[in-house]
C-alpha positions as CSV (number, residue, x, y, z in Angstrom):
1,M,15.3,39.4,0.9
2,L,11.7,40.1,-0.1
3,V,10.2,40.6,-3.5
4,L,7.1,42.9,-4.2
5,F,4.7,41.5,-6.8
6,E,1.6,43.4,-8.0
7,I,-1.4,41.6,-9.4
8,P,-5.0,42.8,-10.2
9,A,-6.2,41.1,-7.0
10,G,-3.7,42.8,-4.6
11,F,0.0,43.0,-3.5
12,A,2.1,39.9,-2.7
13,L,5.3,39.6,-0.8
14,F,7.6,36.6,-1.6
15,K,10.4,35.5,0.6
16,V,13.6,34.4,-1.3
17,L,14.6,31.1,0.3
18,D,18.0,30.7,-1.4
19,E,19.7,34.0,-2.3
20,G,22.7,32.1,-3.7
21,K,20.7,31.0,-6.7
22,L,20.2,34.7,-7.7
23,N,23.8,34.9,-8.8
24,N,23.2,32.6,-11.8
25,V,20.4,34.0,-14.0
26,E,20.3,31.0,-16.4
27,D,19.9,28.5,-13.7
28,L,17.3,30.7,-12.0
29,S,15.0,30.5,-15.0
30,K,15.2,26.6,-15.0
31,E,14.1,26.6,-11.3
32,F,10.7,28.0,-12.3
33,L,9.9,25.4,-15.0
34,A,8.0,23.3,-12.4
35,A,5.9,24.4,-9.4
36,D,7.8,22.2,-6.9
37,S,11.2,23.6,-7.8
38,A,9.7,27.2,-7.7
39,R,8.5,26.7,-4.1
40,K,12.1,25.9,-3.1
41,V,13.3,29.3,-4.4
42,V,10.5,31.6,-3.1
43,S,7.6,31.3,-0.8
44,L,4.6,33.6,-0.2
45,K,5.1,35.7,3.0
46,A,2.1,38.0,2.9
47,F,-0.8,39.0,0.6
48,S,-2.9,42.2,0.6
49,K,-6.1,41.9,-1.2
50,F,-8.0,44.8,-2.8
51,E,-11.4,45.3,-1.2
52,N,-13.1,46.8,-4.3
53,T,-12.4,48.0,-7.8
54,A,-11.9,51.7,-6.7
55,E,-9.0,50.6,-4.4
56,A,-7.5,48.6,-7.2
57,L,-7.8,51.5,-9.6
58,E,-6.2,53.9,-7.1
59,A,-3.3,51.6,-6.5
60,A,-2.8,51.0,-10.3
61,T,-2.8,54.7,-11.1
62,K,-0.3,55.4,-8.3
63,L,2.0,52.6,-9.6
64,L,1.9,54.2,-13.0
65,E,3.1,57.4,-11.5
66,S,5.8,55.4,-9.6
67,T,4.4,56.4,-6.2
68,P,3.2,53.9,-3.5
69,S,-0.5,54.1,-2.5
70,K,-1.7,54.4,1.1
71,G,-2.6,50.7,1.3
72,L,0.8,49.7,-0.1
73,R,2.6,51.8,2.5
74,K,0.7,50.1,5.4
75,F,1.4,46.7,3.9
76,L,5.1,47.3,3.6
77,R,5.5,48.8,7.1
78,A,3.9,45.7,8.6
79,H,6.0,43.1,6.8
80,C,9.3,44.7,5.7
81,D,11.1,45.5,9.0
82,G,14.8,45.3,8.4
83,E,14.4,43.4,5.1
84,T,15.7,44.3,1.6
85,L,12.9,44.7,-0.9
86,G,13.2,43.8,-4.6
87,V,11.0,45.9,-6.9
88,A,10.3,46.0,-10.6
89,D,10.4,49.8,-11.0
90,S,13.5,51.8,-9.9
91,K,11.5,55.0,-9.5
92,L,9.0,53.2,-7.2
93,G,12.0,51.8,-5.2
94,N,13.4,55.3,-4.7
95,A,10.0,56.6,-3.5
96,I,9.6,53.7,-1.0
97,K,13.1,54.3,0.3
98,E,12.5,58.0,0.8
99,K,9.1,57.6,2.5
100,L,9.4,54.3,4.4
101,K,13.2,54.0,4.9
102,I,13.3,50.5,3.3
103,D,16.3,49.5,1.2
104,C,15.1,48.6,-2.3
105,V,16.9,46.6,-5.0
106,H,16.3,46.7,-8.8
107,N,18.6,44.7,-11.0
108,T,18.6,41.9,-13.6
109,Y,18.4,39.2,-10.9
110,V,15.3,40.7,-9.4
111,M,13.7,41.0,-12.8
112,E,14.4,37.4,-13.7
113,L,13.0,36.3,-10.3
114,L,9.8,38.3,-10.9
115,R,9.5,36.8,-14.4
116,G,9.7,33.3,-12.9
117,V,7.1,34.2,-10.2
118,R,4.7,35.3,-12.9
119,T,4.9,32.0,-14.7
120,Q,4.1,30.0,-11.5
121,L,1.8,32.6,-9.9
122,T,-1.3,30.5,-9.5
123,E,0.7,27.7,-7.9
124,L,2.6,30.0,-5.5
125,I,-0.6,31.8,-4.3
126,S,-3.2,29.4,-3.0
127,G,-6.8,30.1,-3.8
128,L,-5.9,32.1,-7.0
129,G,-7.0,30.4,-10.2
130,A,-6.2,31.3,-13.8
131,Q,-9.9,31.5,-14.6
132,D,-10.2,34.3,-11.9
133,L,-7.0,36.2,-12.8
134,A,-8.0,36.9,-16.4
135,P,-11.3,38.6,-15.7
136,M,-9.6,40.7,-12.9
137,S,-6.9,41.9,-15.4
138,L,-9.5,42.8,-18.0
139,G,-11.7,44.7,-15.6
140,L,-8.8,46.6,-14.1
141,S,-7.5,47.5,-17.5
142,H,-10.9,48.8,-18.6
143,S,-11.3,50.9,-15.4
144,L,-7.8,52.3,-15.8
145,S,-8.5,53.3,-19.4
146,R,-11.8,55.0,-18.4
147,Y,-10.0,56.8,-15.6
148,K,-7.3,58.1,-17.9
149,L,-9.8,59.2,-20.5
150,K,-11.8,61.0,-17.8
151,F,-9.0,62.8,-16.1
152,S,-6.9,63.6,-19.1
153,A,-9.5,65.3,-21.2
154,D,-6.9,67.8,-22.3
155,K,-5.8,65.3,-25.0
156,V,-9.3,64.4,-26.1
157,D,-9.8,66.0,-29.5
158,T,-13.3,64.6,-30.2
159,M,-14.8,67.8,-28.8
160,I,-12.7,69.9,-31.2
161,V,-13.8,67.8,-34.2
162,Q,-17.5,68.2,-33.3
163,A,-17.2,71.9,-32.4
164,I,-15.6,72.9,-35.7
165,G,-18.2,70.9,-37.6
166,L,-21.0,72.6,-35.7
167,L,-19.4,76.0,-36.2
168,D,-19.3,75.5,-40.0
169,D,-22.9,74.4,-40.0
170,L,-23.9,77.4,-38.0
171,D,-22.2,79.7,-40.4
172,K,-24.1,78.2,-43.3
173,E,-27.4,78.5,-41.5
174,L,-26.8,82.0,-40.4
175,N,-25.9,83.0,-44.0
176,T,-29.1,81.4,-45.3
177,Y,-31.4,83.0,-42.7
178,A,-29.8,86.4,-43.1
179,M,-30.3,86.3,-46.9
180,R,-33.9,85.2,-46.3
181,I,-34.5,88.3,-44.1
182,R,-33.0,90.6,-46.6
183,E,-35.1,89.2,-49.4
184,W,-38.3,89.1,-47.3
185,Y,-38.0,92.6,-45.8
186,G,-36.6,94.0,-49.0
187,W,-40.1,94.1,-50.5
188,H,-41.0,96.6,-47.8
189,F,-37.7,98.6,-47.5
190,P,-35.4,97.7,-50.4
191,E,-33.0,100.6,-49.7
192,L,-32.0,99.1,-46.3
193,T,-30.1,96.3,-48.0
194,R,-27.7,98.8,-49.5
195,I,-27.4,101.0,-46.4
196,V,-26.7,98.2,-43.8
197,Q,-24.2,95.7,-45.0
198,D,-23.6,93.5,-41.9
199,N,-26.2,90.7,-41.5
200,I,-26.4,90.9,-37.7
201,H,-26.8,94.7,-37.7
202,Y,-29.5,94.3,-40.4
203,A,-31.4,91.8,-38.3
204,K,-31.2,94.1,-35.2
205,T,-32.4,97.1,-37.3
206,V,-35.3,95.2,-38.7
207,K,-36.3,93.9,-35.3
208,L,-36.2,97.4,-33.8
209,M,-37.8,99.3,-36.6
210,G,-40.6,97.0,-37.9
211,D,-42.5,99.3,-40.3
212,R,-40.3,101.8,-42.1
213,A,-42.6,104.6,-41.1
214,N,-41.3,104.2,-37.5
215,A,-37.7,104.9,-38.5
216,A,-37.9,108.7,-38.0
217,K,-39.1,108.2,-34.4
218,L,-36.5,105.6,-33.3
219,D,-32.9,105.9,-32.1
220,F,-30.4,103.5,-33.8
221,S,-27.3,104.8,-32.1
222,E,-26.7,101.5,-30.3
223,I,-26.8,99.6,-33.5
224,L,-25.5,101.8,-36.3
225,P,-23.1,104.7,-36.7
226,E,-24.5,108.2,-36.9
227,E,-24.0,108.8,-40.6
228,V,-25.6,105.4,-41.4
229,E,-28.5,106.2,-39.1
230,T,-29.1,109.5,-40.9
231,E,-29.0,107.9,-44.3
232,L,-31.5,105.2,-43.2
233,K,-34.0,107.8,-41.9
234,E,-33.8,109.8,-45.1
235,A,-34.2,106.6,-47.3
236,A,-37.2,105.5,-45.2
237,V,-39.1,108.7,-46.1
238,I,-38.7,108.3,-49.9
239,S,-38.6,104.5,-50.0
240,M,-40.3,102.8,-53.0
241,G,-41.1,99.5,-51.2
242,T,-44.6,98.0,-50.8
243,E,-46.7,98.1,-47.7
244,V,-46.9,95.1,-45.4
245,N,-49.3,94.2,-42.6
246,D,-48.6,93.5,-39.0
247,L,-48.7,89.7,-39.4
248,D,-45.9,89.7,-42.0
249,L,-43.8,92.0,-39.7
250,M,-44.3,89.6,-36.8
251,N,-43.0,86.6,-38.8
252,I,-40.0,88.7,-40.0
253,K,-39.2,89.7,-36.5
254,E,-39.3,86.1,-35.3
255,L,-36.8,85.2,-38.0
256,C,-34.6,88.0,-36.8
257,D,-34.8,86.6,-33.3
258,Q,-33.6,83.2,-34.7
259,V,-30.6,84.9,-36.4
260,L,-29.6,86.8,-33.4
261,S,-29.8,83.8,-31.1
262,L,-27.8,81.7,-33.5
263,S,-25.1,84.4,-33.8
264,E,-24.8,84.5,-30.0
265,Y,-24.5,80.8,-29.7
266,R,-21.9,80.9,-32.5
267,A,-19.8,83.4,-30.6
268,Q,-20.0,81.1,-27.4
269,L,-19.0,78.1,-29.5
270,Y,-16.0,79.9,-31.0
271,D,-14.8,80.9,-27.5
272,Y,-15.2,77.3,-26.4
273,L,-13.3,76.0,-29.5
274,K,-10.6,78.6,-28.9
275,S,-10.0,77.5,-25.3
276,R,-10.0,73.8,-26.2
277,M,-7.5,74.4,-29.0
278,N,-5.2,76.3,-26.7
279,T,-5.4,73.4,-24.3
280,V,-5.2,70.4,-26.7
281,A,-2.9,71.8,-29.4
282,P,-1.2,75.0,-28.2
283,N,1.7,74.9,-30.6
284,L,-0.4,74.2,-33.6
285,T,-2.8,77.0,-32.6
286,A,0.2,79.5,-32.2
287,L,1.3,78.6,-35.8
288,V,-1.9,78.5,-37.9
289,G,-4.7,79.8,-35.6
290,E,-7.7,78.1,-33.9
291,L,-9.9,77.6,-36.9
292,V,-7.3,76.3,-39.3
293,G,-5.8,74.0,-36.6
294,A,-9.3,72.6,-35.7
295,R,-10.1,71.9,-39.4
296,L,-6.7,70.1,-39.8
297,I,-7.5,67.9,-36.8
298,A,-11.1,67.2,-38.0
299,H,-9.8,66.4,-41.5
300,G,-7.2,64.0,-40.1
301,G,-9.7,62.3,-37.8
302,S,-7.8,63.0,-34.6
303,L,-4.6,64.7,-33.3
304,L,-2.8,61.4,-33.1
305,N,-3.6,60.5,-36.7
306,L,-2.5,63.9,-37.8
307,A,0.8,63.5,-35.9
308,K,1.5,60.4,-38.1
309,Q,1.4,62.4,-41.3
310,P,4.4,64.0,-42.9
311,G,4.7,67.7,-43.6
312,S,4.0,67.2,-47.3
313,T,0.6,65.6,-46.5
314,V,-0.2,68.4,-44.0
315,Q,0.5,70.9,-46.7
316,I,-2.1,69.6,-49.2
317,L,-4.6,68.3,-46.6
318,G,-8.0,69.3,-47.9
319,A,-7.0,69.5,-51.6
320,E,-7.1,65.7,-52.3
321,K,-9.6,66.1,-55.2
322,A,-7.3,68.6,-56.9
323,L,-4.2,66.4,-56.2
324,F,-5.7,63.3,-57.8
325,R,-7.1,65.3,-60.7
326,A,-3.6,66.7,-61.3
327,L,-2.0,63.3,-61.1
328,K,-4.5,61.9,-63.5
329,T,-4.2,64.7,-66.1
330,K,-0.4,65.0,-65.5
331,H,-0.6,68.7,-64.5
332,S,1.0,70.5,-61.6
333,T,-0.1,69.4,-58.2
334,P,-1.7,71.8,-55.7
335,K,0.7,73.7,-53.4
336,Y,-1.7,74.1,-50.4
337,G,-5.0,72.9,-49.0
338,L,-6.6,73.9,-45.7
339,I,-3.3,75.6,-44.7
340,Y,-3.9,78.3,-47.3
341,H,-6.3,80.1,-44.8
342,A,-3.5,80.5,-42.2
343,S,-2.5,84.1,-41.6
344,L,1.2,83.6,-42.6
345,V,0.2,82.3,-46.0
346,G,-2.3,85.2,-46.4
347,Q,0.4,87.7,-45.7
348,A,2.8,86.4,-48.4
349,A,2.8,87.6,-52.0
350,P,1.2,85.3,-54.6
351,K,4.6,84.2,-55.9
352,H,5.8,83.3,-52.4
353,K,2.7,81.5,-51.1
354,G,4.0,78.1,-52.2
355,K,7.3,78.5,-50.4
356,I,5.7,79.8,-47.2
357,S,3.0,77.1,-47.2
358,R,5.7,74.4,-47.6
359,S,7.7,75.9,-44.7
360,L,4.6,76.3,-42.6
361,A,3.5,72.7,-43.2
362,A,6.9,71.4,-42.1
363,K,6.8,73.4,-38.8
364,A,3.1,72.5,-38.3
365,A,3.9,68.8,-38.5
366,L,6.5,69.2,-35.8
367,A,4.1,71.2,-33.7
368,I,1.4,68.6,-34.1
369,R,3.7,65.8,-32.9
370,C,4.8,67.9,-30.0
371,D,1.2,68.5,-29.0
372,A,0.1,64.9,-29.4
373,L,3.1,63.1,-27.9
374,G,4.9,65.6,-25.8
375,D,4.6,66.3,-22.1
376,D,4.9,70.1,-22.2
377,Q,1.6,72.0,-22.3
378,D,3.0,75.4,-23.3
379,N,3.2,77.0,-26.8
380,S,6.8,78.0,-26.7
381,M,7.7,75.8,-29.7
382,G,4.9,77.2,-31.8
383,L,5.7,80.8,-31.0
384,E,9.4,80.2,-31.8
385,N,8.7,78.6,-35.2
386,R,6.2,81.3,-36.0
387,A,8.9,84.0,-35.4
388,K,11.2,82.0,-37.7
389,L,8.6,81.8,-40.5
390,E,7.9,85.6,-40.2
391,A,11.6,86.3,-40.5
392,R,11.7,84.0,-43.6
393,L,8.7,85.8,-45.1
394,R,10.4,89.2,-44.6
395,A,13.6,87.9,-46.2
396,L,11.6,86.7,-49.2
397,E,9.7,90.0,-49.6
398,G,12.9,92.1,-49.1
399,K,15.1,90.3,-51.6
400,E,16.6,92.5,-54.3
401,L,14.7,92.4,-57.5
402,G,17.8,92.9,-59.7
403,R,19.6,89.9,-58.3
404,S,19.1,87.1,-60.7
405,A,19.4,83.4,-59.9
406,G,23.0,82.2,-60.1
407,S,24.6,85.6,-60.2
408,A,26.7,86.5,-57.2
409,K,27.6,90.0,-58.3
410,G,24.1,91.5,-58.3
411,K,22.7,93.5,-61.3
412,P,24.2,92.8,-64.7
413,K,26.3,95.5,-66.4
414,I,24.4,97.6,-68.9
415,E,26.5,99.1,-71.7
416,V,25.5,102.1,-73.9
417,Y,24.7,101.1,-77.5
418,D,27.2,102.3,-80.1
419,K,26.2,101.9,-83.7
420,D,29.8,102.0,-84.9
421,R,30.9,99.1,-82.6
422,K,30.4,95.4,-83.2
423,K,30.1,92.8,-80.4
424,G,33.6,91.7,-79.3
425,A,35.4,93.8,-81.9
426,G,36.6,97.3,-82.6
427,L,35.0,100.1,-84.7
428,I,33.2,99.5,-87.9
429,T,34.0,101.7,-90.9
430,P,31.9,104.8,-90.3
431,A,29.3,105.9,-92.9
432,K,30.7,108.1,-95.6
433,S,29.5,111.6,-96.3
434,Y,27.9,112.6,-99.6
435,N,30.4,113.1,-102.4
436,P,29.1,115.6,-105.0
437,A,32.0,114.9,-107.4
438,A,30.5,111.5,-108.2
439,D,27.4,113.0,-109.8
440,S,26.7,112.4,-113.5
441,V,26.2,115.4,-115.8
442,R,23.4,115.6,-118.4
443,G,24.4,115.3,-121.9
444,Q,27.6,113.3,-121.1
445,T,27.2,109.8,-122.4
446,T,30.7,108.4,-121.8
447,N,31.0,109.0,-118.1
448,S,27.8,107.2,-117.0
449,G,29.2,103.7,-117.1
450,A,32.5,104.8,-115.5
451,L,30.7,106.5,-112.6
452,D,28.5,103.4,-112.0
453,E,31.7,101.4,-111.8
454,Q,33.1,103.9,-109.4
455,D,30.0,103.7,-107.2
456,T,30.2,99.9,-107.0
457,A,33.9,99.8,-106.1
458,P,33.7,101.4,-102.6
459,R,30.6,99.2,-101.8
460,K,32.6,96.0,-102.4
461,K,35.5,97.3,-100.4
462,K,33.3,97.8,-97.3
463,K,33.3,94.1,-96.6
464,V,36.7,94.2,-94.9
465,D,37.6,92.2,-91.8
466,V,37.5,94.3,-88.7
467,E,40.9,95.0,-87.2
468,P,42.0,96.9,-84.1
469,Q,40.8,100.5,-83.9
470,E,44.1,102.4,-84.5
471,E,45.2,100.3,-87.6
472,E,41.8,100.4,-89.2
473,A,41.4,104.2,-88.7
474,A,44.7,104.7,-90.5
475,E,43.8,102.4,-93.3
476,V,40.4,104.0,-93.8
477,A,41.9,107.5,-94.0
478,A,44.5,106.3,-96.6
479,I,41.9,104.6,-98.8
480,E,39.7,107.6,-98.8
481,D,42.6,109.9,-99.9
482,K,43.5,107.6,-102.8
483,K,39.8,107.4,-103.9
484,E,39.4,111.1,-103.9
485,K,42.6,111.6,-106.0
486,K,41.5,109.0,-108.5
487,K,38.1,110.6,-108.9
488,K,39.6,114.0,-109.5
489,K,41.9,112.7,-112.2
490,K,39.2,110.7,-114.0
491,K,36.8,113.7,-113.9
492,A,39.5,116.0,-115.4
493,D,40.2,113.4,-118.2
494,Q,36.5,113.0,-119.0
495,E,35.9,116.7,-119.3
496,A,38.9,117.1,-121.6
497,S,37.7,114.2,-123.9
498,L,34.1,115.3,-124.2
499,P,33.3,116.8,-127.8
500,I,31.6,120.1,-127.8
501,S,28.9,120.0,-130.6
502,G,26.1,122.5,-130.7
503,N,24.0,120.2,-133.0
504,E,23.3,117.7,-130.2
505,P,20.3,118.6,-128.0
506,E,21.2,119.2,-124.4
507,N,18.0,117.7,-122.9
508,E,18.5,114.3,-124.4
509,E,19.4,111.6,-121.9
510,P,22.0,108.9,-122.9
511,V,20.7,105.4,-123.2
512,P,22.2,103.4,-120.3
513,K,24.2,100.4,-121.2
514,E,22.8,98.3,-118.4
515,K,19.3,98.3,-120.1
516,E,20.8,96.9,-123.3
517,K,22.6,94.2,-121.4
518,K,19.3,93.2,-119.6
519,K,17.5,92.9,-123.0
520,K,20.2,90.7,-124.4
521,K,20.0,88.4,-121.4
522,K,16.2,88.0,-121.7
523,R,16.5,87.1,-125.4
524,Q,19.2,84.5,-124.7
525,A,17.0,83.0,-121.9
526,E,14.0,82.8,-124.3
527,D,16.1,81.1,-127.0
528,S,17.6,78.6,-124.6
529,G,14.1,77.8,-123.2
530,E,12.8,77.1,-126.7
531,N,15.8,74.9,-127.4
532,V,15.2,72.9,-124.2
533,E,11.5,72.4,-125.0
534,G,12.4,71.2,-128.5
535,E,14.9,68.7,-127.2
536,K,12.3,67.3,-124.8
537,E,9.8,66.8,-127.5
538,E,12.3,65.0,-129.7
539,K,13.2,62.6,-126.8
540,K,9.5,61.8,-126.3
541,K,9.1,61.0,-130.0
542,K,12.1,58.7,-130.0
543,K,10.8,56.8,-126.9
544,K,7.4,56.3,-128.6
545,K,9.1,55.0,-131.8
546,S,11.3,52.6,-129.8
547,G,8.2,51.3,-127.9
548,D,6.3,50.6,-131.2
């Protein structure tokens, strides 16, 4: 049985001298405690040295992919005829068996044997010192890292961070230059600022026109719509701007060239950023778009750092200042940061933006982890999650407005207001109609007090406990009949008892008894107040005398 061992210097084949010792793993580890005992278990059969660093790098990359390199295949064909080969990687053993028809073994005994060989490697391979092996390992690891970085540029997000930073700087510069052109050329043709709103179209128009007197002779159809062109030519004739010389126009046109060149470079940079985002983070791009995704990566530092963040952090990424201010002042924390500019959050109503941003941040965190750590390079996960979020947004927007929280039966029942009905009870006593029989007659002094008492009696009786409808209606009807009969009898008695004297004037009104009662009460209150004051003064005098 042979064992394949890979080192930075090359490939080594060791012959197992005593295969019976492989059955006991614990004893096998003791055999490699010393070099002499290790030479009794295995011995070096063949060694294939790498000629240069490129060959070592090629062999290492192939081993990482679990495939044998060209040099390893030649080496095994030459030394493994009819032998069983022990390997450290089962996938590599399967590949060797398919291509070279060599039986390969991968089990715990082989792994323990390889571990023992590694401990006594410098003793088993003559001419290989520990001082030489360490620099070889370090150099090969650096070469392998550079190779992986070079050929797996799909996962390099540094270009995205720099591109989005440059794109934001270009937007600021373009805006500054465009405002400068409008202010500078506005002295000559101020009406053009109102007619042409777009900055790029404004710069192209100024570059083509120069002096406003040339506007009538030029064709602006490639730059402006027909109605805007007509308005521009009409305004150029009656413009109130000042005249400028050719040197001023030349400098303005050079600034226009700068704006146009920057805008073209900005469009190229955006296309580059779009392609890089679709390659590096396709799922994140499908969810939030190229610009928002690139800003999230730039704010996090890298795609891998962003993948380590939870969804709650992704949600408020970019709003750290507002978050800490809210925590300091004990106010409500922000609901969104950079993710606010995503199209899904923009489509939502203001009251639903918080819910959608929270759901979008959770899905974006999953998409970032899939892009950073997954092997798939498609955006199927991002498209699927975007469809789910759009469905949730439609569900939130289409929810019934009448359905209140906690009510499962929909809109509450609205009852018609009835003035004669109390809450949770039957009918209240209805309002009475006007009774002309209760009016007082002028010149009749005896019936005034009686009528007042009659008026107060029904008022007191109104405060009756509410009973069921049928019983109360019957009682009300009976009480009204009795009252009317009593009033009729009293009225008849009063008319019969009134004296008829012609000496009394008819226009004199009787003095009501209630006024006299009020006057008596006032007098009594004044007398009692005087008595109380006198008693207080007497008490004070007694206290003074006792003190003396």
